[in-house]
N, C-alpha and C positions, 0 to 999 in steps of 0.2 A: 533670545534664547529662553527655553522652558524649563521650570522648577518643577518638580513633583514632590511635594509636599507629602509624606505617608506617614499616616496615624492610625496604630494599633489602638483598639480598644478592649477592654472586658469591664462591665460593671462602672461605667463611668458616666453616668446619666447627669449627675449633679456637676460635671464639668466641661462635657463635651462642646455643648453650644457654646458656651463662653468662649472657650478655646480657640474654635474655629473661626470666630467672629474677631478675635485677637490675631489670628492669623491673616483674615482676611484684610485686616487693617495694615498691613506691613506694605510700605513703600518700596517696591524695588524698581521703579522706573529710572533711577540714576544709575543702575547696573544694567540696563537696557533687558529687565525678565519679566517675565509673565509668571503665572504661577495655576497649578492645578492642585485641589487637595483632594487626596484619597485618604477615605477612612475605612478601616478594615474591623466591622465588629466580630469580635472571637466567641460569638455564641453567649451572649451577656443575658444575664437573668433578672434585671433589676430596671427595664425600661429603655435602656441606651440605645437599642437597636430602633424604637421609635422616633427617638431624637434625631438618630441619625437617618432614618428614613425622612424624616420632614426637612431634615437640611439637603437630602439629595434632591427630592421633590422642588425645593424651593430652587434650584442650580446653583447650591452653594457647594456640595462636595458630589463626589463620584464615590458609590459605596458597593463595598463587596462584603459578603455574608458569608461567614462560617456555619454550618449548620451545626458542629460540633466543637467545644473547645478545643483548642491543640495546641495554644500557647503564643509568646509573644513573637517568638522566631518565626513559625509558621505563618502568624498572619502578617508580619514583614516580607516573608516570601511572596505571599498571594499579592502584598503592595507593590513589591519590585516588577512584577511578572505584568500588571496592569499598568505599571508608569510609562508614561510617553513623552518625559522630560529627560532634555540632556544632563541634566544634574538632580539628584535624588537627595531629599534631607529628611533624616527620620525626626519625628516631633512624638512625644509622649500627651497623652490627653489630661494629665493631672493637675496643670498649671506649673509644675514644679519649675518649668524652665519658659524663659521669655522670648516670644516671636520676633519681638524688636529688636532681637540681636541678630535676624537672620544677615543683614546687609554685612556685618563683619565676619561671618561664617563662610559667606558666599565670595566674598573678593578674591581671597588666594587662589580659588578656581578661575573664577572672571579673568583677573589676572593674567592666569597663565602659568602660576607658579606652581600650582598644587594639582593633584588628581585626588586627595582626600582632605578634608579636613576634620579636626575633633574639637569641639568644645569644652574646655577644661573648666572644671568647678575648682580647682586647686592652684592656676595661675592667675595672675593679674591681679585688680583692685575691686572687681563688683561685687556687690552685696551678696553677701549668703546668709540664711536663717541658720542659728545654731541649734543642731538637733544631737543626734547620736554619736556619741565619742567611738563606740566600736564598730558603726556602720562606716565612719572614716578611716578606721584603722585597717577594716576589711578592705576597703577599696584600696589603700595605698598597697596593702600587702599583694593585692590581685594585680595591680597595677605593675608593682615591682617586679613581680614573679615571670607576670608576661612580658616583661622588657628584657627580663634574662634569658628568656627563650626565642626573642623575634629578633633583640640586639635593636629595639629602639630605645627611644628615652623619652616616651609619654607620659605626663602627671596624672592623666586618668583616662584610663583604658575602658573604664565602665560607664562613662558617660554616656546618656541619650544622645545627646546632639554630634551625630556621625553625617558628614557632606560626602557624596561622592560623583564625578563624574560616573553617568550612567553604564559606561563601557566598560568600567571596573567590576561594576557588579554584576554585569551580565557573561563576566569572565570565568565567573566561579561559582564553582558547585557547592553551595550552602546547605547543611544536613541539620543545624541546630534548631529545635521547634521551641526551644523556652529560652530562659535567659543564657544560656550557653552560646546565643547568638554573638555576645557582645566579645568574648576571647575568641572565637571561631573565626570570625569577620577581621579581626586584628592580626592573627596569624596569617589570615592569607593574603592581605595585602602585603604584608610583611613579605611574604615570598614572591609577590609579585615585583617586588622592588618599585612600590609607589612613590610618589612625591607626598610628603604627609605633613601636614601642617597642625600646630595646635593654637587656637585664640582662647581668650579669658573670657567665660561668661558667669554670669549671675545663676544664683540657685535657691529657690524657696522650696526646701523640702517639706514634705507630708509627714505626719506621726501614723502611727497604725491607726490610730482613732480617726483620722481624716482619711482613710483608705488606701494606705502605702501597703503595696504587696509582696514586694522581695523579701527573702527570709534567709535564715542559715543554709537552709537547705540549697536554695539556688548558689549561696556563696561555695559548697562543697563540689555543686556541678561545676560551677567556673573554674573551680580549681582543677578540677578532673580534665574540664576542655582544654585549659592552659597547656598540661602536659599532653594530652591528648593530638591537639592539633600541632603542636612543635614538632611530634613526630610523625603523623600521618597527613600527607597532602589533601 
């Protein structure tokens, strides 16, 4: 079975190579899974593309380039189209999420129990860096509102770690080009009546000084998308 790891990047020169090496070190042989890594550079301006090209030339990744910045959602769409795996996993390049947790994210799908798995930062006993209170409140509020619209009982709708059987993604027409991807895909998998699991994960969040990009405007867009995709197929 092939896993496609989709890594959207924008101005992540400092962390991309280290992240790719961490992903490559994950041992998935006990699950009989092999891996391809797809990096989508969303028109970075800080030298990220140079790093990605070097990794691609070394055969460590497949590289997709955007000629203009389109947003995380658009980068994910490009990655999904290029993926060849039966399972697709989303990985940010900023080292906030730990690739060594792939086996527990993948196991419910490999065992035939799940179609989709979310890695939750708010369940289980894994370590978490203590950071912004209002980010925590915003994430919990958006998850609660999403749950009221989808009738799911997720604890972390906004998590990066989302894993899909590839046919689930190919059955959906995704539209959101930025951070609205999270509520949109959640609403659409709920409508498909997918078997959804959550597993607890660790989280090493970044400060804005360390490169964190999401802001209050993205929260407002997520709020709008929760309502929009509850009403629009």
